gemmi code that builds the backbone of each chain (N, CA, C; Angstrom):
import gemmi

chains = {
    "A": [
        ("ASP", (-14.489, -1.247, -13.541), (-13.330, -0.238, -13.548), (-12.754, -0.074, -12.216)),
        ("THR", (-11.661, -1.014, -12.168), (-11.029, -0.942, -10.677), (-9.834, -0.320, -10.535)),
        ("GLU", (-9.764, 1.024, -11.151), (-8.657, 1.427, -11.305), (-8.682, 2.954, -10.323)),
        ("VAL", (-7.356, 3.297, -10.005), (-7.125, 4.521, -8.995), (-6.056, 5.257, -9.768)),
        ("THR", (-6.380, 6.313, -10.380), (-5.216, 7.045, -11.058), (-4.639, 8.210, -10.675)),
        ("GLN", (-3.349, 8.222, -10.478), (-2.525, 9.173, -10.094), (-1.971, 10.055, -11.063)),
        ("THR", (-1.762, 11.418, -10.972), (-1.038, 12.113, -11.871), (-0.332, 13.093, -10.765)),
        ("PRO", (0.837, 14.026, -10.863), (1.784, 13.333, -12.152), (2.532, 11.887, -11.728)),
        ("LYS", (2.998, 10.909, -12.705), (3.899, 9.893, -12.304), (5.062, 10.393, -11.470)),
        ("HIS", (5.805, 11.417, -12.033), (7.152, 11.788, -11.700), (6.913, 13.248, -11.142)),
        ("LEU", (7.609, 13.888, -10.467), (7.550, 15.337, -9.974), (8.722, 15.469, -9.301)),
        ("VAL", (9.556, 16.680, -9.697), (10.608, 17.372, -9.524), (10.389, 18.606, -8.869)),
        ("MET", (10.572, 19.036, -7.476), (10.371, 20.438, -7.268), (11.330, 21.100, -6.247)),
        ("GLY", (11.679, 22.120, -6.303), (12.388, 22.991, -5.347), (11.733, 23.190, -4.199)),
        ("MET", (12.370, 23.476, -3.105), (11.754, 23.822, -1.834), (10.907, 25.050, -1.681)),
        ("THR", (11.217, 25.863, -2.632), (10.062, 26.979, -2.547), (8.795, 26.915, -3.280)),
        ("ASN", (8.871, 25.834, -4.136), (7.701, 25.511, -5.062), (6.477, 25.317, -4.285)),
        ("LYS", (5.252, 25.470, -5.299), (3.987, 25.007, -4.765), (3.741, 24.052, -5.815)),
        ("LYS", (3.128, 22.854, -5.525), (2.683, 21.720, -6.486), (1.823, 21.122, -5.876)),
        ("SER", (0.917, 20.117, -6.564), (-0.411, 19.695, -6.275), (-0.167, 18.029, -6.730)),
        ("LEU", (-0.693, 17.065, -6.080), (-0.719, 15.787, -6.673), (-2.315, 15.428, -6.656)),
        ("LYS", (-2.595, 14.708, -7.788), (-4.007, 14.622, -7.870), (-4.287, 12.916, -7.942)),
        ("CYS", (-5.379, 12.745, -7.497), (-5.652, 11.114, -7.523), (-7.474, 10.999, -8.004)),
        ("GLU", (-7.801, 9.954, -8.536), (-9.070, 9.985, -9.012), (-9.552, 8.340, -9.251)),
        ("GLN", (-10.672, 8.090, -8.605), (-11.300, 6.968, -8.603), (-12.727, 7.070, -9.190)),
        ("HIS", (-13.260, 5.935, -10.031), (-14.680, 6.028, -10.176), (-15.070, 4.537, -10.123)),
        ("MET", (-14.802, 4.054, -8.690), (-15.268, 2.963, -8.044), (-16.634, 3.249, -7.379)),
        ("GLY", (-16.827, 4.321, -7.227), (-18.142, 4.759, -6.081), (-17.458, 4.680, -4.622)),
        ("HIS", (-16.057, 4.640, -4.356), (-15.604, 4.443, -3.184), (-15.823, 5.854, -2.580)),
        ("ARG", (-16.129, 5.436, -1.156), (-16.424, 6.865, -0.263), (-15.230, 7.066, 0.818)),
        ("ALA", (-14.383, 6.386, 0.704), (-13.054, 6.526, 1.573), (-11.899, 6.661, 0.556)),
        ("MET", (-10.813, 7.675, 0.735), (-9.576, 7.791, 0.042), (-8.655, 8.090, 0.858)),
        ("TYR", (-7.365, 7.732, 0.642), (-6.407, 7.826, 1.351), (-4.994, 8.424, 0.655)),
        ("TRP", (-4.202, 8.891, 1.425), (-2.705, 9.367, 1.061), (-1.899, 8.432, 1.933)),
        ("TYR", (-0.963, 7.898, 1.159), (0.337, 7.004, 1.846), (1.690, 7.739, 1.351)),
        ("LYS", (2.529, 7.371, 2.228), (4.138, 8.019, 1.707), (5.027, 6.711, 1.862)),
        ("GLN", (5.521, 6.449, 0.939), (6.457, 5.328, 1.066), (8.303, 5.851, 0.594)),
        ("LYS", (8.850, 5.739, 1.600), (10.362, 6.008, 1.388), (10.870, 4.445, 0.860)),
        ("ALA", (11.988, 4.579, 0.003), (12.805, 3.759, -0.774), (12.961, 2.288, 0.345)),
        ("LYS", (12.768, 1.512, -0.027), (12.682, 0.091, 0.728), (12.159, 0.093, 2.149)),
        ("LYS", (11.057, 0.958, 2.421), (10.359, 1.002, 3.317), (8.690, 0.578, 3.131)),
        ("PRO", (8.150, 0.275, 4.125), (6.634, 0.016, 3.597), (5.753, 1.449, 3.749)),
        ("PRO", (4.480, 1.240, 3.070), (3.871, 2.582, 3.136), (3.456, 2.817, 4.609)),
        ("GLU", (3.154, 4.351, 4.555), (2.835, 4.805, 6.010), (1.731, 5.830, 5.689)),
        ("LEU", (0.674, 5.422, 6.367), (-0.811, 6.229, 6.249), (-0.413, 7.866, 6.545)),
        ("MET", (-1.015, 8.684, 5.583), (-0.954, 10.070, 5.967), (-2.225, 10.525, 6.391)),
        ("PHE", (-3.145, 10.502, 5.393), (-4.511, 10.968, 5.516), (-5.639, 9.940, 5.168)),
        ("VAL", (-6.773, 10.187, 5.904), (-7.997, 9.330, 5.301), (-8.893, 10.547, 5.265)),
        ("TYR", (-9.818, 10.179, 4.049), (-11.067, 10.764, 3.873), (-12.249, 10.176, 3.943)),
        ("SER", (-13.306, 10.268, 4.579), (-14.423, 9.511, 4.602), (-15.402, 10.372, 4.195)),
        ("TYR", (-16.188, 9.904, 3.256), (-17.541, 10.770, 2.519), (-16.952, 12.426, 2.715)),
        ("GLU", (-15.640, 12.662, 1.905), (-15.395, 13.857, 1.652), (-14.682, 14.637, 2.969)),
        ("LYS", (-14.806, 14.242, 4.176), (-14.264, 14.471, 5.238), (-13.205, 14.230, 5.621)),
        ("LEU", (-12.137, 14.972, 6.127), (-11.051, 14.454, 6.641), (-11.207, 13.634, 7.923)),
        ("SER", (-10.981, 12.450, 8.159), (-11.064, 11.524, 9.211), (-9.914, 11.266, 10.127)),
        ("ILE", (-8.802, 11.132, 9.397), (-7.745, 10.788, 10.065), (-6.372, 11.465, 9.424)),
        ("ASN", (-5.535, 12.309, 10.161), (-4.469, 12.955, 9.963), (-3.562, 12.327, 10.711)),
        ("GLU", (-2.502, 11.725, 10.417), (-1.216, 10.983, 11.081), (-0.334, 12.166, 11.373)),
        ("SER", (-0.587, 13.106, 11.905), (0.506, 14.235, 12.488), (1.177, 14.434, 11.572)),
        ("VAL", (0.643, 14.742, 10.323), (1.516, 15.175, 8.803), (1.964, 16.504, 8.964)),
        ("PRO", (3.111, 17.021, 8.712), (3.462, 18.448, 8.554), (2.560, 19.258, 7.824)),
        ("SER", (2.043, 20.544, 8.098), (1.276, 21.471, 7.795), (1.562, 21.749, 6.382)),
        ("ARG", (3.179, 21.592, 5.907), (3.470, 21.668, 4.322), (2.620, 20.699, 3.473)),
        ("PHE", (2.180, 19.759, 3.974), (1.353, 18.762, 3.122), (-0.450, 19.022, 3.608)),
        ("SER", (-1.085, 19.440, 2.385), (-2.218, 19.702, 2.651), (-3.254, 19.270, 1.651)),
        ("PRO", (-4.253, 18.251, 2.476), (-4.846, 17.547, 1.618), (-6.326, 18.282, 1.198)),
        ("GLU", (-6.878, 17.605, -0.082), (-8.280, 18.211, -0.322), (-9.224, 17.377, -1.024)),
        ("CYS", (-10.358, 17.224, -0.714), (-11.161, 16.225, -1.412), (-12.281, 17.070, -1.972)),
        ("PRO", (-12.213, 17.333, -3.148), (-13.111, 18.132, -3.978), (-14.472, 17.464, -4.096)),
        ("ASN", (-14.568, 16.297, -4.024), (-15.697, 15.577, -4.330), (-15.542, 13.969, -4.178)),
        ("SER", (-16.201, 13.162, -4.421), (-16.279, 11.791, -3.737), (-15.124, 10.874, -4.859)),
        ("SER", (-14.985, 11.608, -6.039), (-14.026, 10.794, -6.603), (-12.502, 11.308, -6.906)),
        ("LEU", (-12.415, 12.603, -6.214), (-10.982, 13.255, -6.523), (-10.437, 13.540, -5.098)),
        ("LEU", (-9.012, 13.258, -5.215), (-8.281, 13.598, -3.617), (-7.070, 14.271, -4.215)),
        ("ASN", (-6.681, 15.435, -3.730), (-5.520, 16.252, -4.101), (-4.717, 16.216, -2.849)),
        ("LEU", (-3.348, 16.329, -3.181), (-2.521, 16.617, -1.884), (-1.567, 17.837, -2.685)),
        ("HIS", (-1.816, 19.126, -1.780), (-0.908, 20.199, -2.161), (0.193, 20.417, -1.215)),
        ("LEU", (1.114, 20.807, -1.862), (2.780, 20.633, -1.520), (3.300, 21.933, -1.319)),
        ("HIS", (4.013, 22.451, -0.266), (4.306, 23.744, -0.391), (5.505, 23.766, 0.620)),
        ("ALA", (6.896, 24.408, 0.238), (7.877, 24.510, 0.989), (8.390, 23.248, 1.587)),
        ("LEU", (8.411, 21.991, 0.587), (8.586, 20.819, 1.033), (10.533, 20.963, 1.477)),
        ("GLN", (10.581, 19.745, 2.359), (12.144, 19.322, 2.468), (12.802, 18.223, 1.664)),
        ("PRO", (14.100, 18.273, 1.433), (14.695, 17.158, 0.878), (14.123, 15.863, 1.397)),
        ("GLU", (14.165, 15.432, 2.409), (13.522, 14.515, 3.311), (12.147, 14.112, 2.967)),
        ("ASP", (11.492, 14.938, 2.377), (9.903, 14.603, 1.928), (10.013, 13.706, 0.694)),
        ("SER", (11.111, 13.770, -0.197), (11.270, 13.003, -1.394), (10.843, 11.568, -1.187)),
        ("ALA", (9.916, 10.893, -1.696), (9.192, 9.542, -1.458), (8.341, 9.164, -2.535)),
        ("LEU", (8.040, 8.203, -2.637), (6.558, 7.577, -3.422), (5.454, 8.033, -2.888)),
        ("TYR", (4.600, 8.927, -3.313), (3.103, 9.145, -2.688), (2.049, 8.322, -3.404)),
        ("LEU", (1.531, 7.761, -2.580), (0.372, 6.569, -3.152), (-0.926, 6.892, -2.637)),
        ("CYS", (-2.042, 7.040, -3.478), (-3.485, 7.188, -3.212), (-3.968, 5.792, -3.013)),
        ("ALA", (-4.916, 5.591, -2.087), (-5.969, 4.306, -2.302), (-7.203, 4.831, -1.997)),
        ("SER", (-8.107, 3.740, -2.316), (-9.665, 3.938, -2.017), (-10.045, 2.693, -1.520)),
        ("SER", (-11.197, 2.825, -0.855), (-11.945, 1.531, -0.418), (-13.432, 2.226, -0.282)),
        ("SER", (-14.305, 1.167, -0.248), (-15.998, 1.415, -0.119), (-16.085, 2.426, 0.835)),
        ("THR", (-15.652, 1.876, 1.945), (-15.893, 2.737, 3.106), (-14.632, 2.858, 3.893)),
        ("ASP", (-14.497, 3.680, 5.105), (-13.197, 3.621, 5.943), (-13.597, 2.661, 6.751)),
        ("ARG", (-14.108, 1.614, 6.926), (-14.090, 0.891, 7.895), (-13.022, -0.283, 7.684)),
        ("VAL", (-12.223, -0.400, 8.762), (-10.833, -1.034, 8.813), (-10.978, -2.606, 7.980)),
        ("ASN", (-11.888, -3.105, 7.789), (-12.179, -4.593, 6.971), (-12.490, -4.252, 5.507)),
        ("GLU", (-12.017, -3.154, 5.039), (-12.292, -2.861, 3.632), (-11.102, -3.139, 2.977)),
        ("LYS", (-11.274, -3.616, 1.629), (-10.257, -4.064, 0.726), (-9.823, -2.728, -0.018)),
        ("LEU", (-8.437, -2.517, 0.018), (-7.895, -1.131, -0.418), (-7.066, -1.529, -1.861)),
        ("PHE", (-7.614, -0.379, -2.732), (-6.900, -0.458, -4.124), (-6.290, 0.901, -4.086)),
        ("PHE", (-5.066, 0.489, -4.737), (-4.042, 1.496, -4.722), (-3.914, 2.185, -6.139)),
        ("GLY", (-3.378, 3.388, -6.509), (-2.874, 3.819, -7.740), (-1.504, 3.725, -7.832)),
        ("SER", (-0.761, 3.904, -8.917), (0.655, 3.524, -9.234), (1.567, 4.540, -8.375)),
        ("GLY", (0.966, 5.852, -7.890), (1.894, 6.630, -7.276), (2.686, 7.730, -8.036)),
        ("THR", (2.866, 8.867, -7.283), (3.980, 9.943, -7.696), (5.225, 10.068, -7.224)),
        ("GLN", (6.113, 9.590, -7.800), (7.458, 9.786, -7.401), (7.725, 11.163, -7.424)),
        ("LEU", (8.127, 11.483, -6.026), (8.586, 13.093, -5.782), (9.780, 13.217, -5.446)),
        ("SER", (10.714, 14.068, -5.916), (11.925, 14.364, -5.536), (11.907, 16.102, -5.110)),
        ("VAL", (12.409, 16.044, -3.985), (12.521, 17.676, -3.660), (13.961, 17.927, -3.697)),
        ("LEU", (14.581, 19.144, -4.278), (15.935, 19.512, -4.359), (16.173, 20.692, -3.516)),
    ],
    "B": [
        ("GLY", (1.762, 0.020, 19.548), (0.820, -0.243, 18.689), (1.424, -1.953, 17.745)),
        ("ILE", (0.569, -2.200, 16.973), (0.949, -3.491, 16.510), (1.882, -3.740, 15.756)),
        ("GLN", (2.710, -4.784, 15.853), (3.802, -5.111, 14.973), (3.595, -5.884, 14.003)),
        ("VAL", (4.054, -5.878, 12.779), (3.884, -6.577, 11.705), (5.115, -7.099, 11.066)),
        ("GLU", (5.829, -8.224, 11.223), (7.134, -8.873, 10.608), (7.005, -9.698, 9.573)),
        ("GLN", (7.826, -9.572, 8.467), (7.607, -10.465, 7.539), (8.821, -11.162, 7.355)),
        ("SER", (8.808, -12.468, 6.857), (10.291, -12.966, 6.668), (9.861, -14.048, 5.459)),
        ("PRO", (10.983, -14.218, 4.543), (12.363, -13.641, 4.826), (12.180, -12.332, 4.384)),
        ("PRO", (13.221, -11.570, 4.480), (13.344, -10.260, 3.908), (13.724, -10.211, 2.206)),
        ("ASP", (14.383, -11.030, 1.953), (14.610, -11.049, 0.641), (14.546, -12.467, 0.194)),
        ("LEU", (14.327, -13.056, -0.804), (14.083, -14.012, -1.246), (14.766, -14.061, -2.999)),
        ("ILE", (15.472, -14.892, -3.203), (16.048, -15.102, -4.910), (15.502, -16.560, -5.093)),
        ("LEU", (14.993, -16.618, -6.194), (14.223, -17.817, -6.922), (14.687, -17.883, -8.103)),
        ("GLN", (14.868, -19.257, -8.831), (14.740, -19.518, -10.267), (13.443, -19.766, -10.688)),
        ("GLU", (13.315, -19.211, -11.963), (11.769, -19.480, -12.395), (11.397, -20.798, -12.260)),
        ("GLY", (10.091, -21.054, -11.811), (9.466, -22.690, -11.567), (9.702, -22.966, -10.309)),
        ("ALA", (10.378, -22.334, -9.450), (10.081, -22.653, -7.874), (9.330, -22.338, -7.354)),
        ("ASN", (9.089, -22.956, -6.318), (7.960, -22.666, -5.329), (8.460, -21.900, -4.041)),
        ("SER", (7.814, -21.016, -3.260), (8.084, -20.220, -2.148), (7.119, -20.085, -1.296)),
        ("THR", (7.266, -19.831, 0.056), (6.366, -19.279, 1.248), (6.878, -18.224, 1.834)),
        ("LEU", (5.866, -17.273, 2.024), (6.161, -15.836, 2.636), (5.567, -15.784, 3.798)),
        ("ARG", (5.775, -15.338, 4.806), (5.268, -15.401, 6.235), (5.057, -13.952, 6.512)),
        ("CYS", (3.917, -13.623, 7.474), (3.669, -12.680, 8.055), (3.406, -12.844, 9.449)),
        ("ASN", (3.775, -12.302, 10.608), (3.594, -12.371, 11.734), (3.081, -11.266, 12.373)),
        ("PHE", (1.993, -11.344, 13.237), (1.354, -9.940, 13.881), (1.144, -10.180, 15.330)),
        ("SER", (1.467, -8.855, 15.925), (1.554, -8.932, 17.513), (0.229, -9.137, 18.335)),
        ("ASP", (-1.077, -8.780, 17.537), (-2.183, -8.578, 18.431), (-3.475, -8.997, 17.262)),
        ("SER", (-4.349, -9.090, 17.861), (-5.778, -9.465, 17.194), (-5.995, -8.378, 16.184)),
        ("VAL", (-6.300, -9.138, 14.726), (-6.685, -8.243, 13.795), (-8.198, -8.388, 13.149)),
        ("ASN", (-8.708, -7.085, 12.525), (-9.877, -7.082, 11.895), (-9.804, -7.285, 10.457)),
        ("ASN", (-8.582, -7.286, 9.980), (-8.252, -7.224, 8.266), (-6.918, -7.847, 8.096)),
        ("LEU", (-6.556, -8.530, 7.231), (-5.450, -9.107, 6.787), (-5.558, -8.833, 5.116)),
        ("GLN", (-4.305, -8.229, 4.569), (-4.597, -8.138, 3.263), (-2.996, -8.561, 2.728)),
        ("TRP", (-2.757, -9.084, 1.394), (-1.649, -9.203, 1.053), (-1.289, -8.519, -0.443)),
        ("PHE", (-0.425, -7.694, -0.623), (-0.220, -6.982, -1.782), (1.273, -7.374, -2.624)),
        ("HIS", (1.070, -7.041, -3.849), (2.197, -7.189, -4.595), (2.734, -5.890, -5.045)),
        ("GLN", (3.928, -5.246, -4.829), (4.344, -3.998, -5.422), (5.221, -4.296, -6.586)),
        ("ASN", (4.889, -3.920, -7.675), (5.839, -4.273, -8.876), (6.903, -3.084, -8.852)),
        ("PRO", (8.055, -3.706, -9.818), (9.372, -2.708, -9.803), (8.630, -1.318, -10.136)),
        ("TRP", (7.765, -1.062, -10.616), (7.221, 0.152, -11.268), (6.258, 0.929, -9.787)),
        ("GLY", (6.318, 0.478, -8.859), (5.720, 0.966, -7.578), (4.143, 0.681, -7.543)),
        ("GLN", (3.294, 0.174, -8.398), (1.977, -0.362, -8.258), (1.890, -1.218, -7.220)),
        ("LEU", (0.948, -0.743, -6.457), (0.399, -1.921, -5.268), (-0.769, -2.754, -5.635)),
        ("ILE", (-0.662, -3.993, -6.003), (-1.627, -4.722, -6.339), (-2.235, -5.545, -5.378)),
        ("ASN", (-3.463, -5.332, -4.911), (-4.276, -6.413, -3.891), (-4.352, -7.575, -4.448)),
        ("LEU", (-3.513, -8.735, -3.570), (-3.644, -10.184, -4.081), (-4.801, -10.523, -3.339)),
        ("PHE", (-4.855, -10.455, -1.960), (-5.877, -11.216, -1.244), (-6.493, -10.315, 0.097)),
        ("TYR", (-7.638, -10.665, 0.177), (-8.514, -9.975, 1.495), (-8.573, -11.320, 2.132)),
        ("ILE", (-7.756, -11.559, 3.542), (-7.965, -12.827, 4.199), (-7.667, -12.711, 5.502)),
        ("PRO", (-8.849, -12.220, 6.397), (-8.600, -12.165, 7.631), (-8.515, -13.241, 8.592)),
        ("SER", (-8.937, -14.685, 7.750), (-8.646, -16.002, 8.036), (-8.986, -17.068, 7.063)),
        ("GLY", (-8.652, -17.970, 7.250), (-9.008, -19.310, 6.255), (-7.652, -19.176, 5.067)),
        ("THR", (-8.130, -20.099, 4.059), (-7.484, -20.213, 3.076), (-8.206, -19.604, 1.464)),
        ("LYS", (-7.446, -18.874, 0.674), (-7.929, -18.473, -0.432), (-6.942, -18.895, -1.651)),
        ("GLN", (-7.319, -19.087, -2.887), (-6.466, -19.484, -3.636), (-6.843, -18.417, -5.105)),
        ("ASN", (-5.912, -18.021, -5.830), (-6.115, -17.231, -7.128), (-4.914, -17.552, -8.045)),
        ("GLY", (-5.154, -18.598, -8.975), (-4.135, -19.024, -9.669), (-2.996, -19.972, -9.048)),
        ("ARG", (-1.799, -19.441, -9.335), (-0.433, -19.949, -8.595), (-0.266, -19.529, -7.352)),
        ("LEU", (-1.204, -18.647, -6.750), (-0.936, -17.762, -5.421), (-2.037, -18.554, -4.632)),
        ("SER", (-1.761, -18.801, -3.568), (-2.636, -18.940, -2.231), (-2.107, -18.321, -0.958)),
        ("ALA", (-3.187, -18.209, -0.143), (-2.806, -17.574, 1.171), (-3.828, -18.367, 2.399)),
        ("THR", (-2.968, -18.383, 3.466), (-3.671, -19.014, 4.581), (-3.310, -17.848, 5.597)),
        ("THR", (-4.633, -17.774, 6.435), (-4.246, -16.790, 7.639), (-4.990, -17.627, 8.952)),
        ("VAL", (-3.897, -18.020, 9.802), (-4.500, -18.584, 11.092), (-4.475, -17.409, 12.296)),
        ("ALA", (-5.922, -16.717, 12.212), (-5.853, -15.729, 13.085), (-5.502, -15.687, 14.662)),
        ("THR", (-6.037, -17.001, 14.985), (-5.661, -17.614, 16.425), (-4.182, -17.329, 16.743)),
        ("GLU", (-3.404, -17.882, 15.900), (-2.020, -17.931, 15.960), (-1.136, -16.687, 15.678)),
        ("ARG", (-1.975, -15.713, 15.138), (-1.237, -14.466, 14.521), (-0.278, -14.541, 13.470)),
        ("TYR", (-0.742, -15.399, 12.606), (0.193, -15.569, 11.354), (-0.335, -15.582, 9.944)),
        ("SER", (0.285, -15.334, 8.781), (-0.498, -15.410, 7.537), (0.706, -16.163, 6.844)),
        ("LEU", (0.146, -16.774, 5.562), (1.467, -17.336, 4.891), (0.853, -17.217, 3.296)),
        ("LEU", (1.603, -16.594, 2.329), (1.491, -16.501, 0.959), (2.167, -17.569, 0.327)),
        ("TYR", (1.722, -18.459, -0.579), (2.340, -19.225, -1.271), (2.383, -18.929, -2.757)),
        ("ILE", (3.639, -18.976, -3.342), (3.846, -18.901, -4.929), (4.358, -20.096, -5.247)),
        ("SER", (3.500, -20.638, -6.228), (3.942, -22.021, -7.115), (4.273, -21.550, -8.442)),
        ("SER", (5.584, -22.366, -8.842), (5.915, -22.061, -10.310), (6.249, -20.834, -10.329)),
        ("SER", (6.916, -20.397, -9.719), (7.438, -18.710, -10.010), (7.766, -18.165, -11.286)),
        ("GLN", (7.526, -17.309, -11.631), (7.801, -16.498, -13.033), (8.279, -15.116, -12.800)),
        ("THR", (9.213, -14.941, -13.777), (10.106, -13.428, -13.582), (9.084, -12.103, -13.307)),
        ("THR", (7.940, -12.285, -13.750), (6.889, -11.045, -13.343), (6.337, -11.268, -11.905)),
        ("ASP", (6.714, -12.337, -11.429), (6.357, -12.383, -9.670), (7.551, -11.541, -8.964)),
        ("SER", (8.534, -11.050, -9.490), (9.548, -10.311, -8.775), (8.950, -8.883, -8.245)),
        ("GLY", (9.321, -8.509, -7.312), (8.722, -7.335, -6.571), (8.847, -7.354, -5.141)),
        ("VAL", (8.050, -6.506, -4.533), (8.118, -6.808, -2.879), (6.510, -7.009, -2.439)),
        ("TYR", (6.546, -8.068, -1.551), (5.194, -8.477, -1.161), (5.169, -7.983, 0.309)),
        ("PHE", (3.955, -7.294, 0.470), (3.648, -6.858, 1.786), (2.375, -7.602, 2.237)),
        ("CYS", (2.445, -7.747, 3.451), (0.897, -7.938, 4.336), (0.651, -6.752, 4.988)),
        ("ALA", (-0.801, -6.379, 5.055), (-1.183, -5.391, 6.215), (-2.400, -5.738, 6.796)),
        ("VAL", (-2.044, -5.466, 8.220), (-3.233, -5.747, 8.718), (-3.893, -4.424, 9.668)),
        ("ALA", (-5.210, -4.632, 10.004), (-5.877, -3.410, 10.558), (-6.388, -4.004, 11.951)),
        ("THR", (-6.127, -2.863, 13.091), (-7.037, -2.993, 14.024), (-8.027, -1.375, 14.100)),
        ("ASP", (-7.430, -0.406, 14.262), (-8.058, 0.826, 13.855), (-7.621, 1.300, 12.631)),
        ("LYS", (-6.569, 1.161, 12.048), (-6.132, 1.379, 10.690), (-5.276, 0.343, 10.088)),
        ("LEU", (-4.916, 0.511, 8.727), (-3.887, -0.499, 8.206), (-2.635, -0.170, 8.062)),
        ("ILE", (-1.940, -1.274, 8.707), (-0.413, -1.103, 8.828), (-0.027, -2.134, 8.219)),
        ("PHE", (1.079, -1.841, 7.524), (1.943, -2.486, 6.521), (3.221, -3.412, 7.137)),
        ("GLY", (3.388, -4.571, 6.766), (4.477, -5.188, 7.323), (5.626, -4.788, 6.838)),
        ("THR", (6.865, -5.523, 7.060), (8.235, -4.850, 6.516), (8.631, -5.410, 5.092)),
        ("GLY", (7.927, -6.345, 4.710), (7.986, -6.749, 3.077), (8.968, -7.645, 2.919)),
        ("THR", (8.776, -8.711, 1.885), (9.632, -9.594, 1.399), (9.922, -9.108, 0.164)),
        ("ARG", (11.503, -8.840, -0.330), (11.637, -8.655, -1.670), (11.787, -9.866, -2.377)),
        ("LEU", (11.341, -10.117, -3.301), (11.044, -11.499, -4.393), (11.960, -11.017, -5.602)),
        ("GLN", (13.156, -11.687, -5.855), (13.608, -11.667, -7.385), (13.717, -13.280, -8.147)),
        ("VAL", (13.052, -13.158, -9.082), (12.643, -14.596, -9.742), (13.765, -14.172, -11.255)),
        ("PHE", (14.760, -15.161, -11.401), (15.560, -15.258, -12.461), (15.072, -16.380, -13.295)),
        ("PRO", (15.124, -15.943, -14.566), (14.848, -16.926, -15.586), (15.822, -18.145, -15.566)),
    ],
}
model = gemmi.Model(1)
for chain_id, residues in chains.items():
    chain = gemmi.Chain(chain_id)
    for i, (resn, *xyz) in enumerate(residues, 1):
        res = gemmi.Residue()
        res.name, res.seqid = resn, gemmi.SeqId(i, " ")
        for name, pos in zip(("N", "CA", "C"), xyz):
            atom = gemmi.Atom()
            atom.name, atom.element = name, gemmi.Element(name[0])
            atom.pos, atom.b_iso = gemmi.Position(*pos), 0.0
            res.add_atom(atom)
        chain.add_residue(res)
    model.add_chain(chain)
structure = gemmi.Structure()
structure.add_model(model)
structure.setup_entities()
């Protein structure tokens, strides 16, 4: 099973809403990632979790709050987002957080903030 | 930080044609991967290739780390090859290139 599953696939939210994105993998990977991708741009790293601990935060605004409840699950909690936060949010995993690891991506959540 | 440039930015092909995509990077790297992002947003890992040459069916990739570039070859292209191709390199973290948008028409 080489799959990373993300839910929901699409999400529309208002600027005062609170919502969560979910990511799950069952490959035994110990590193999980959140990336943000704007239209026609490459993915940009937001957060890295290694062994369920936050290891990298790429200066992401606090309205994005990641959580790793266990080694298989990664959440991204959203609160008071802005329209410019509309983007495709991608989750990925790898065996470890060493930079020479192969990354596996989910199919993403397309987020629209109204 | 490291710069990763891909060329061409856009490519239009007829089914059956061959193509070469290029990835140039500005510094030594520990990791280079090629990804295909399909029209639905899914990123598929095609190759992990920090150096050397690998082949997988109609696709092959070559990385010349000493000269800081990698090439992705697509032979006998099919409409399902359409999408965006990214290379990604890593020093302390994985950085994606600018991408090549490929459209294959029947």
